[in-house]
C-alpha positions as CSV (number, residue, x, y, z in Angstrom):
1,M,0.3,-0.2,-0.1
2,A,1.0,3.5,-0.7
3,K,2.6,5.7,1.9
4,R,0.1,8.3,3.5
5,K,1.1,12.0,4.2
6,S,-1.0,13.8,6.7
7,F,-1.8,17.4,7.0
8,L,-4.0,19.9,8.8
9,L,-7.0,20.9,7.4
10,R,-9.0,24.7,8.1
11,I,-12.7,24.2,7.0
12,D,-16.3,26.0,6.9
13,P,-17.8,24.0,9.3
14,A,-21.1,23.6,6.6
15,I,-18.4,22.7,4.1
16,L,-17.6,20.0,6.6
17,D,-21.0,18.8,7.8
18,A,-22.0,18.3,3.8
19,V,-18.6,16.4,3.1
20,R,-19.5,14.1,6.5
21,K,-23.3,13.4,5.3
22,W,-21.7,12.8,1.6
23,A,-19.4,10.2,3.2
24,D,-22.1,8.6,5.5
25,D,-24.4,8.1,1.9
26,D,-21.8,6.7,0.5
27,L,-20.6,4.5,3.3
28,R,-16.9,5.6,3.6
29,S,-14.7,7.4,6.0
30,M,-14.2,11.2,5.8
31,N,-10.8,10.6,4.7
32,A,-11.8,8.2,2.3
33,Q,-14.4,11.1,0.7
34,M,-11.7,13.3,0.6
35,E,-9.5,11.5,-0.9
36,F,-12.4,10.4,-3.6
37,I,-13.6,13.8,-4.0
38,L,-10.1,15.2,-4.4
39,R,-8.9,12.6,-7.3
40,R,-12.4,13.1,-8.8
41,A,-11.5,16.7,-9.1
42,L,-7.6,16.4,-10.0
43,A,-9.0,13.9,-12.8
44,D,-11.4,16.7,-14.3
45,A,-9.1,19.3,-14.4
46,G,-6.4,16.4,-15.9
47,R,-4.5,17.2,-13.3
48,L,-4.3,13.2,-11.3
49,P,-0.8,12.2,-11.5
50,K,0.2,9.1,-13.2
51,P,0.7,6.3,-11.2
52,R,4.3,5.2,-10.0
53,P,5.1,2.0,-11.4
54,P,6.1,-1.0,-8.7
55,Q,9.5,-0.8,-7.1
56,E,11.7,-4.1,-7.0
57,S,13.1,-4.8,-3.8
């Protein structure tokens, strides 16, 4: 599994509540929902990074 990085996000409470409801509706965690939204936005903008090939050990 790819490494994950954490960061602090300041967000409007109304936006956070809307994302939380959306995550609940889709049976996702808040973290997974935020990543889903970001990936979709990046793909729509043509900015989604290409997957890295697996590294050999």
